[in-house]
C-alpha positions as CSV (number, residue, x, y, z in Angstrom):
1,M,-80.0,2.7,196.8
2,N,-76.6,1.2,196.3
3,R,-76.9,-2.2,194.7
4,I,-74.2,-4.9,194.6
5,S,-74.5,-8.4,193.2
6,L,-74.9,-11.3,195.6
7,G,-71.7,-12.8,194.2
8,R,-69.6,-9.8,195.3
9,K,-71.2,-9.8,198.7
10,L,-70.4,-13.5,199.1
11,G,-66.9,-12.9,197.8
12,Y,-66.4,-10.2,200.4
13,G,-67.8,-12.4,203.2
14,V,-65.4,-15.3,202.4
15,G,-62.5,-13.2,203.6
16,A,-63.9,-13.3,207.1
17,V,-63.4,-17.1,207.2
18,G,-59.7,-16.7,207.0
19,L,-59.5,-13.9,209.5
20,D,-61.4,-16.0,212.0
21,L,-59.2,-19.0,211.5
22,S,-56.4,-16.7,212.8
23,Y,-58.6,-15.1,215.5
24,G,-59.7,-18.4,216.8
25,M,-56.2,-19.8,217.1
26,F,-55.0,-16.7,218.9
27,Y,-58.0,-15.9,221.2
28,S,-59.2,-19.4,222.0
29,Y,-56.1,-21.7,222.0
30,L,-52.9,-19.6,222.3
31,S,-53.3,-19.4,226.0
32,I,-53.5,-23.2,226.6
33,Y,-50.7,-23.7,224.1
34,L,-48.4,-21.2,225.9
35,T,-49.2,-22.5,229.4
36,N,-49.6,-26.2,228.8
37,A,-47.3,-26.9,225.8
38,L,-44.5,-24.4,226.4
39,G,-44.8,-24.1,230.2
40,I,-45.0,-20.3,230.2
41,S,-46.0,-18.7,233.5
42,P,-49.5,-17.2,233.8
43,V,-47.9,-14.3,235.7
44,F,-45.8,-13.5,232.6
45,L,-48.9,-13.6,230.4
46,L,-50.7,-11.4,232.9
47,I,-48.1,-8.7,232.3
48,L,-47.6,-9.3,228.5
49,A,-51.3,-8.9,227.5
50,P,-51.8,-5.3,228.7
51,L,-48.3,-4.2,227.5
52,A,-49.2,-5.5,224.0
53,R,-52.4,-3.5,224.1
54,I,-50.5,-0.3,224.9
55,W,-48.7,-0.7,221.6
56,D,-51.9,-1.5,219.8
57,G,-53.4,1.8,221.1
58,I,-50.7,3.5,219.1
59,N,-50.5,1.2,216.1
60,D,-54.2,0.6,215.4
61,P,-55.3,4.3,214.9
62,M,-52.1,4.9,212.9
63,M,-52.9,2.0,210.6
64,G,-56.5,3.2,210.2
65,M,-55.3,6.7,209.2
66,L,-52.8,5.2,206.7
67,V,-55.4,3.1,205.1
68,D,-57.6,6.2,204.7
69,K,-54.7,7.7,202.7
70,T,-54.1,4.7,200.4
71,K,-54.8,5.1,196.7
72,T,-53.8,2.3,194.3
73,K,-55.2,0.7,191.2
74,M,-56.6,-2.1,193.4
75,G,-58.3,0.4,195.5
76,R,-57.8,1.5,199.1
77,Y,-58.6,-1.6,201.1
78,R,-57.8,-4.7,199.1
79,P,-53.9,-4.3,198.9
80,W,-53.8,-4.1,202.7
81,I,-56.1,-7.1,203.1
82,L,-53.6,-9.1,201.0
83,I,-50.5,-7.9,202.6
84,G,-51.9,-8.2,206.1
85,T,-53.1,-11.8,205.7
86,L,-49.8,-12.9,204.2
87,L,-47.8,-11.5,207.1
88,N,-50.4,-12.6,209.7
89,A,-50.2,-16.2,208.4
90,V,-46.4,-16.3,208.7
91,V,-46.6,-14.9,212.3
92,L,-49.3,-17.4,213.3
93,C,-47.1,-20.3,212.1
94,L,-44.1,-19.0,214.1
95,L,-46.2,-18.3,217.2
96,F,-47.4,-21.9,217.4
97,N,-44.1,-23.5,216.5
98,N,-41.2,-23.3,219.0
99,P,-38.0,-23.3,217.0
100,G,-36.1,-25.1,219.8
101,F,-36.0,-22.9,222.9
102,A,-35.9,-24.8,226.1
103,S,-39.0,-24.7,228.4
104,G,-38.6,-21.9,230.9
105,S,-35.7,-20.3,229.1
106,V,-35.3,-16.5,228.6
107,G,-35.2,-17.1,224.9
108,L,-38.6,-18.8,224.8
109,Y,-40.2,-16.0,226.8
110,V,-38.7,-13.3,224.5
111,Y,-39.7,-15.3,221.4
112,A,-43.3,-15.7,222.6
113,A,-43.5,-12.0,223.6
114,I,-42.3,-10.7,220.3
115,L,-44.6,-12.9,218.2
116,Y,-47.5,-12.1,220.5
117,V,-47.1,-8.4,219.7
118,F,-46.4,-9.1,216.0
119,W,-49.6,-11.1,215.7
120,G,-51.6,-8.1,216.8
121,M,-49.8,-5.8,214.4
122,T,-50.2,-8.1,211.3
123,N,-53.8,-8.8,212.2
124,T,-54.5,-5.1,212.2
125,L,-53.1,-4.8,208.7
126,A,-55.8,-7.2,207.4
127,D,-58.6,-6.6,209.8
128,I,-59.0,-2.8,209.5
129,P,-59.3,-2.7,205.7
130,F,-61.6,-5.7,205.6
131,W,-64.2,-4.3,207.9
132,S,-63.7,-0.8,206.6
133,M,-65.2,-1.9,203.3
134,V,-68.7,-2.3,204.8
135,P,-69.8,1.3,204.4
136,S,-68.5,1.3,200.9
137,F,-70.9,-1.4,200.0
138,A,-74.1,0.3,201.1
139,T,-75.6,3.4,202.7
140,E,-79.1,2.0,203.4
141,E,-79.6,0.2,206.8
142,K,-81.1,-3.0,205.2
143,D,-78.2,-3.3,202.8
144,R,-75.7,-2.8,205.6
145,N,-77.5,-5.4,207.6
146,L,-77.3,-7.9,204.7
147,V,-73.6,-7.3,204.0
148,S,-72.8,-7.4,207.7
149,T,-74.8,-10.6,208.1
150,I,-73.1,-12.3,205.3
151,A,-69.7,-11.4,206.6
152,R,-70.6,-12.5,210.1
153,A,-71.9,-15.8,208.7
154,F,-68.6,-16.5,207.1
155,S,-66.9,-15.3,210.3
156,G,-68.9,-17.8,212.3
157,L,-67.9,-20.5,209.8
158,G,-64.2,-19.7,210.5
159,Q,-64.8,-19.8,214.2
160,G,-66.7,-23.1,213.9
161,I,-63.8,-24.7,212.0
162,I,-61.3,-23.7,214.7
163,S,-63.5,-24.4,217.7
164,I,-64.8,-27.8,216.6
165,F,-61.8,-29.3,214.9
166,T,-58.8,-27.9,216.9
167,P,-59.1,-30.3,219.9
168,I,-59.4,-33.3,217.5
169,A,-56.7,-32.0,215.1
170,V,-54.2,-31.3,218.0
171,A,-54.8,-34.9,219.4
172,Y,-54.4,-36.4,215.9
173,F,-51.3,-34.5,214.7
174,G,-49.9,-34.8,218.2
175,G,-49.9,-38.5,217.8
176,V,-52.2,-39.2,220.7
177,A,-53.9,-42.6,220.5
178,G,-56.6,-41.8,223.1
179,S,-58.6,-38.6,223.7
180,K,-57.8,-38.0,227.3
181,L,-55.7,-35.0,228.3
182,D,-53.4,-37.2,230.4
183,A,-52.1,-38.8,227.1
184,M,-51.3,-35.4,225.7
185,S,-47.8,-34.4,226.9
186,S,-46.3,-31.0,226.2
187,D,-44.5,-32.5,223.2
188,S,-47.8,-33.8,221.8
189,L,-49.5,-30.5,222.3
190,S,-46.6,-28.6,220.7
191,R,-46.5,-30.9,217.7
192,G,-50.3,-30.9,217.3
193,F,-50.7,-27.2,217.5
194,G,-47.7,-26.6,215.3
195,I,-49.1,-28.6,212.3
196,W,-52.7,-27.4,212.8
197,S,-51.5,-23.7,212.8
198,V,-49.8,-24.2,209.4
199,I,-53.1,-25.6,208.0
200,A,-55.0,-22.6,209.4
201,S,-52.4,-20.2,208.0
202,V,-52.8,-21.7,204.5
203,G,-56.6,-21.3,204.8
204,L,-56.1,-17.6,205.9
205,I,-54.2,-16.9,202.7
206,V,-56.6,-18.8,200.4
207,F,-59.7,-17.1,201.7
208,A,-58.1,-13.6,201.5
209,L,-57.2,-14.2,197.9
210,I,-60.8,-15.1,197.1
211,C,-62.0,-11.9,198.8
212,V,-59.5,-9.7,197.1
213,L,-60.1,-11.1,193.6
214,S,-63.9,-11.1,193.8
215,T,-64.5,-7.8,195.4
216,K,-64.7,-4.3,194.0
217,E,-64.7,-1.2,196.2
218,K,-67.4,1.4,195.8
219,N,-68.4,4.7,197.6
220,V,-64.9,5.4,198.8
221,V,-64.8,8.9,200.2
222,A,-61.3,10.5,200.0
223,N,-59.7,12.0,203.1
224,P,-57.2,14.7,201.9
225,E,-55.7,15.4,205.4
226,K,-52.2,14.3,206.2
227,F,-51.6,11.7,208.8
228,S,-51.2,12.9,212.3
229,F,-51.3,10.8,215.4
230,R,-52.7,13.7,217.3
231,A,-55.4,14.2,214.7
232,A,-56.3,10.5,214.9
233,I,-56.8,10.7,218.6
234,N,-58.9,13.9,218.2
235,V,-61.1,12.1,215.6
236,I,-61.7,9.3,218.1
237,R,-62.3,11.6,221.0
238,S,-64.7,13.8,219.1
239,N,-67.0,10.8,218.2
240,D,-68.7,10.3,221.5
241,Q,-70.9,7.5,220.2
242,L,-67.8,5.6,219.0
243,L,-66.4,5.8,222.6
244,V,-69.7,4.6,224.0
245,F,-69.8,1.8,221.4
246,M,-66.2,0.8,222.3
247,L,-67.1,0.5,226.0
248,F,-70.2,-1.7,225.8
249,A,-68.8,-3.8,222.9
250,M,-65.5,-4.4,224.7
251,I,-67.3,-5.6,227.9
252,S,-69.7,-7.9,226.0
253,N,-67.0,-9.2,223.7
254,A,-64.8,-10.0,226.8
255,G,-67.6,-12.1,228.1
256,F,-67.6,-14.1,224.8
257,Y,-63.8,-14.4,224.8
258,M,-63.9,-15.6,228.4
259,T,-66.0,-18.6,227.2
260,S,-63.9,-19.4,224.2
261,G,-60.6,-18.9,226.2
262,I,-61.5,-20.7,229.4
263,S,-63.5,-23.6,227.9
264,S,-60.4,-25.5,226.8
265,Y,-59.1,-25.3,230.4
266,Y,-62.5,-26.4,231.7
267,F,-62.7,-29.5,229.5
268,A,-59.1,-30.3,230.0
269,S,-58.7,-29.7,233.7
270,V,-62.1,-30.0,235.2
271,L,-63.7,-32.7,233.0
272,G,-60.4,-34.3,232.1
273,D,-61.0,-34.6,228.4
274,L,-60.0,-31.8,226.0
275,T,-61.7,-33.4,223.0
276,L,-65.1,-33.0,224.7
277,Q,-64.8,-29.4,223.8
278,S,-65.4,-30.3,220.1
279,K,-68.9,-31.5,220.9
280,F,-69.6,-28.5,223.0
281,N,-68.3,-26.1,220.3
282,L,-70.3,-28.0,217.6
283,M,-73.5,-27.1,219.4
284,G,-72.3,-23.5,219.8
285,T,-71.6,-23.4,216.1
286,V,-75.3,-24.4,215.5
287,G,-76.3,-21.3,217.4
288,S,-73.9,-19.1,215.5
289,V,-75.2,-20.4,212.2
290,L,-78.8,-19.7,213.2
291,A,-77.7,-16.3,214.4
292,I,-77.3,-15.1,210.8
293,L,-81.1,-15.2,210.5
294,V,-81.8,-13.1,213.6
295,V,-81.0,-9.6,212.2
296,P,-82.6,-10.1,208.7
297,V,-85.8,-11.7,210.1
298,C,-86.2,-9.4,213.1
299,S,-85.4,-6.2,211.1
300,K,-88.8,-6.7,209.4
301,F,-90.6,-5.7,212.6
302,M,-87.9,-4.4,214.9
303,N,-85.3,-1.7,214.7
304,N,-81.6,-2.4,215.3
305,R,-81.6,-1.1,218.8
306,S,-84.3,-3.6,219.8
307,I,-82.6,-6.4,218.0
308,Y,-79.4,-5.7,219.8
309,K,-81.1,-5.8,223.2
310,L,-82.7,-9.1,222.2
311,S,-79.3,-10.5,221.2
312,L,-77.7,-9.6,224.5
313,S,-80.7,-10.9,226.4
314,M,-80.5,-14.3,224.6
315,A,-76.8,-14.5,225.4
316,A,-77.3,-13.7,229.1
317,A,-80.1,-16.3,229.4
318,G,-78.0,-18.9,227.7
319,Y,-75.1,-18.2,230.0
320,I,-77.3,-18.5,233.1
321,G,-78.6,-21.8,231.8
322,M,-75.1,-23.0,231.3
323,A,-74.2,-22.0,234.8
324,F,-77.1,-24.0,236.2
325,M,-76.2,-27.1,234.2
326,G,-72.5,-26.7,234.9
327,Y,-72.8,-26.6,238.6
328,C,-75.8,-29.0,239.0
329,F,-75.0,-31.5,236.3
330,S,-71.2,-31.4,235.9
331,G,-69.9,-33.3,233.0
332,N,-73.2,-33.4,231.0
333,V,-71.8,-31.8,227.8
334,T,-75.1,-32.2,226.0
335,A,-77.0,-30.2,228.6
336,L,-74.3,-27.5,228.5
337,G,-74.3,-27.5,224.7
338,L,-78.1,-27.0,224.5
339,F,-77.8,-23.7,226.4
340,Y,-74.7,-22.8,224.5
341,I,-76.8,-22.9,221.4
342,L,-78.9,-20.1,222.9
343,T,-75.8,-18.2,224.0
344,S,-74.2,-18.4,220.6
345,L,-77.5,-17.3,218.9
346,G,-77.3,-14.2,221.0
347,T,-73.6,-13.5,220.6
348,G,-73.6,-14.3,216.9
349,S,-76.4,-11.7,216.2
350,M,-74.7,-9.4,218.6
351,F,-71.6,-9.3,216.4
352,V,-73.7,-8.6,213.3
353,N,-75.3,-5.7,215.0
354,Q,-71.9,-4.4,216.2
355,T,-70.6,-4.3,212.6
356,V,-73.7,-2.3,211.6
357,M,-73.3,0.1,214.6
358,L,-69.7,0.7,213.8
359,A,-70.7,1.7,210.2
360,D,-73.3,4.1,211.8
361,C,-70.5,5.5,213.9
362,V,-68.6,6.4,210.7
363,D,-71.6,8.3,209.5
364,Y,-72.1,9.9,212.9
365,G,-68.5,11.1,212.9
366,E,-69.0,12.7,209.5
367,F,-72.3,14.2,210.6
368,K,-70.7,15.8,213.7
369,T,-67.4,16.9,212.3
370,G,-67.9,17.2,208.5
371,K,-65.0,14.8,207.9
372,R,-65.2,11.1,207.1
373,N,-62.7,8.8,208.7
374,Q,-63.9,5.4,207.7
375,S,-60.8,3.2,208.2
376,L,-59.7,5.0,211.4
377,T,-63.1,4.4,212.9
378,F,-63.1,0.8,211.8
379,S,-59.6,0.4,213.2
380,M,-61.4,0.6,216.6
381,K,-63.1,-2.7,215.9
382,G,-59.9,-4.6,215.9
383,F,-58.6,-2.6,218.8
384,L,-61.7,-3.2,220.9
385,Q,-61.5,-6.9,220.2
386,K,-57.9,-6.9,221.4
387,M,-58.9,-4.8,224.5
388,A,-61.8,-7.3,225.2
389,Y,-59.3,-10.2,224.9
390,T,-56.9,-8.3,227.2
391,L,-59.7,-7.8,229.8
392,Q,-60.5,-11.5,229.6
393,A,-56.8,-12.4,229.8
394,I,-56.1,-10.2,232.8
395,I,-59.1,-11.8,234.7
396,M,-58.1,-15.3,233.7
397,Y,-54.4,-15.1,234.3
398,A,-54.9,-13.3,237.6
399,A,-57.2,-16.2,238.7
400,F,-54.6,-18.7,237.6
401,S,-51.8,-16.9,239.4
402,V,-53.8,-16.7,242.7
403,T,-55.0,-20.3,242.6
404,G,-51.7,-21.8,241.6
405,Y,-52.7,-23.2,238.2
406,D,-49.8,-25.3,236.7
407,G,-50.2,-25.8,233.0
408,Q,-47.9,-28.8,232.9
409,A,-49.5,-30.7,235.8
410,V,-51.8,-33.5,234.8
411,V,-54.2,-32.9,237.8
412,Q,-55.0,-29.4,239.0
413,T,-55.9,-28.4,242.6
414,E,-59.5,-28.1,243.6
415,T,-59.0,-24.4,244.1
416,A,-57.8,-24.0,240.5
417,K,-60.7,-26.1,239.2
418,S,-63.2,-24.0,241.1
419,A,-61.7,-20.8,239.6
420,I,-61.9,-22.2,236.1
421,S,-65.6,-23.1,236.6
422,F,-66.3,-19.6,238.0
423,L,-64.7,-18.0,235.0
424,M,-66.6,-20.4,232.7
425,F,-70.1,-19.9,234.1
426,I,-70.4,-16.8,236.2
427,V,-68.1,-14.1,234.7
428,P,-69.5,-14.1,231.1
429,P,-73.2,-13.4,232.0
430,V,-72.3,-10.6,234.4
431,M,-70.3,-8.9,231.6
432,I,-73.1,-9.3,229.1
433,I,-75.6,-7.7,231.5
434,I,-73.3,-4.8,232.3
435,S,-72.9,-4.2,228.6
436,L,-76.6,-4.2,228.0
437,I,-77.2,-1.6,230.7
438,I,-74.5,0.7,229.2
439,F,-75.9,0.3,225.7
440,S,-79.5,1.0,226.8
441,K,-78.5,4.2,228.7
442,K,-75.8,5.7,226.5
443,Y,-76.1,4.7,222.8
444,R,-78.3,7.1,220.8
445,I,-77.8,6.5,217.1
446,Y,-81.2,5.1,216.4
447,G,-84.7,6.1,215.4
448,D,-85.3,9.6,214.0
449,F,-81.8,10.8,214.9
450,K,-80.2,7.9,213.0
451,Q,-82.3,8.7,209.9
452,E,-81.3,12.4,210.2
453,V,-77.6,11.3,210.2
454,L,-77.9,9.0,207.2
455,R,-79.9,11.7,205.3
456,T,-77.3,14.4,205.9
457,V,-74.4,12.1,205.0
458,S,-76.1,10.8,201.8
459,E,-76.9,14.4,200.7
460,K,-73.2,15.3,201.0
């Protein structure tokens, strides 16, 4: 069995903190920054999100194949982690800091669109090599569970920092004396998000350096084939279980992103106090922290397939409880938060399992084709996250466009508020349940077949 010191495992996991500082700013708060601070139309964002994903569909597999060909003294993955995080930090700062374009101007829209796409590209540079290192740590299921759990724990820490402190930090750096949204003008939001994004970017770089300096790559299998975009597409198409994984993971992740993306609008527009989101997210972070125990504890008497079903079931149950509290006891953040703990417990352990399953898809691809395409396969993790965000964004911006949401209006119409509540409480559990059904019926890397795959790959 492949053994690696706990220190190196922790050093690797620390890198996830920085990545999720950037993820959280982009996925959870970019939308409200663009609509409420810069006054960008939801219709424009409805068009921009899918167009950016078309480019990602080309860029992500290409980057995965290039990483697979990399050979340096630092290894295959660590140089890209360092380069990617440095560039992503710069883009994150620029994205949340308007250099002076007037609200509604063509220049502002072009600026936002270019940096929106560049964020996805630079994030790919860091994300693919980081998560591609998981199979290089261990080949045994329990070892992979531990490495993935550590990484997801640190990932949850990064998410917690952003989700809890962003509303408070934006109000503080924006110079707002009170906590109510009506005191937060577009200028205050712009200033607050601008300073906070710089702090998050510095953290991204620091944590990446810790990861790179404390980690050593092992079990890296060379791929001698030359890069070919057609070959990359064929590799993905030939791995049927990777495609199944992409489908059910994208749907469930979109449900999670819907909560993180719409919650700022819910607390700002429906409840009228953006900083209430900090209390709500604090309780969610409790669930995310506890989620790191689910896979290691349950793996003692359950297989990964059963644990994943349990995770999705907990997430769905938590969402249903949130819907009941949201509609019946509107404004009771404590009641919402209690069910959000259960939801986060489920989604947190869901993400740990997804990392393990993606490593299994790497092995399955080698088992089926005789070729190992580790980074290319893991490039699909970042791509599915972006696709999940795009699915969430299309639904959200379409609802905003239909209901007449105005980001720079202090008070929204009742129609817009109802749409926000629907997106907050009804859409996520529906997506989680759909994902669970697809997983149960189509995913088959488990049990005796999984052991056969691991045995065959290990013997090679």
